[in-house]
FIFI-309727 format. One record per residue (C-alpha): x, y, z. Coordinates in steps of 0.001 Angstrom, whole numbers, plus 524288, in hexadecimal, padded with zeros to 5 digits. Example, Ala and Ser with C-alpha at 12.3 -4.5 7.8 and 13.67 -1.06 7.14 Angstrom:
BEGIN
8300C7EE6C81E78 835667FBDC81BE4 
This chain:
BEGIN
0FD1F8138768559 0F0B781AF768296 0F6288218C6765A 0F76F8141467035 0E92A811A1673B0 0E54281E4B66CFC 0ED0781AB8660E4 0E59080DD266057 0D8AE814F7661BC 0DCB681E7965710 0E0A88134D64E07 0D3A480CC965138 0CC0A818AF64C8E 0C6AC81E5465940 0CB7482BF365599 0C85682B56646FD 0BDD1835CC64848 0C8AB83F6864BAA 0D10583C2263FD2 0DF4083F216424E 0DBE58493E64CB0 0DE6B8407265856 0EBA483E5865EA7 0ECC9832E8667F4 0F8D28387066EB6 0F1328446C67338 0E7D383C8267BB2 0E8638394768A35 0E2B182E5B69277 0D72683727695B6 0D4E2838BE68717 0D46A82A026858B 0C925827F668EC6 0C1E5834B768C75 0C0D98337E67D99 0B33182FF36793E 0B7478239B67202 0B2A1818E467B22 0A65F810B2679C6 09CCC815E2683F5 09489809AB68234 09F8680205688D3 0A0E680AE6694C8 09A7780BB86A21D 08F9D801A36A3D5 091D07FC8469609 09FC67F807698A5 0A2E97E9E16957E 0A08D7E0B26A0F0 0AF1D7DE206A2F0 0B11C7ECB86A51E 0A6557ED416AF3F 0AC097E1876B65D 0BA3B7E5F56B5D1 0B7FE7F42F6B985 0A9E27F6056BE31 0AB0D804486C275 0B1368093E6B5DF 0A7DC80E3B6AB41 0B22280A7A6A12B 0B9097FD8E69EB8 0C5D67FB806A5BE 0CA317ED626A60A 0D7EB7EEC36AB97 0DF447F6986B5B6 0DF4E7F87B6C44A 0D9CE806456C3E3 0CCC2809496BD8C 0CCCB814FA6B47D 0C00681C756B58D 0C096825B16A9F0 0B34D82C086AB84 0AE89836816A958 0B7B28394669DCA 0B78882C27696E1 0B20A82C8568906 0ADDF83ACC689E0 0B65E8426A68032 0B2DA84214671B9 0BE46840F46685D 0C26A84D566614B 0CD5C850F7657D7 0DAAB853C765DF6 0D5C684EA266B00 0DF3F8516F6760A 0E981857CE66D7A 0E8C486518673F8 0E648860E5681E9 0F19A8632868B0A 0F1DE85A2C696AF 0FE3B85C8A69E52 102A4855336AA6A 1006F853B46B587 0F1A9856676B4F8 0EF7C854086A650 0E42D85DAE6A642 0DEFF86152698DC 0D88986E10694C0 0C9B286DE569541 0C7DF86CED68677 0D051860D4684D6 
């Protein structure tokens, strides 16, 4: 499902600064939340009130689900760069990437 989300983001222009040097299929779930593309002014104490009420211990905004996803410290930390994730092996079962990925 998340590749469709990326394609929507790409069509919406989020990756325009990279030109054609971004491939949605090369990204993982970790890439989704670690990319520095989110509005920091809407995180932590600045979250909308409904987020604070629905999930008070989460610094992000999760409105649905039985399990809270705490994505810190990696959320919104990795700047975008050309060919992001294209050369980063992540094989099962640990899915560990090399240091420079």
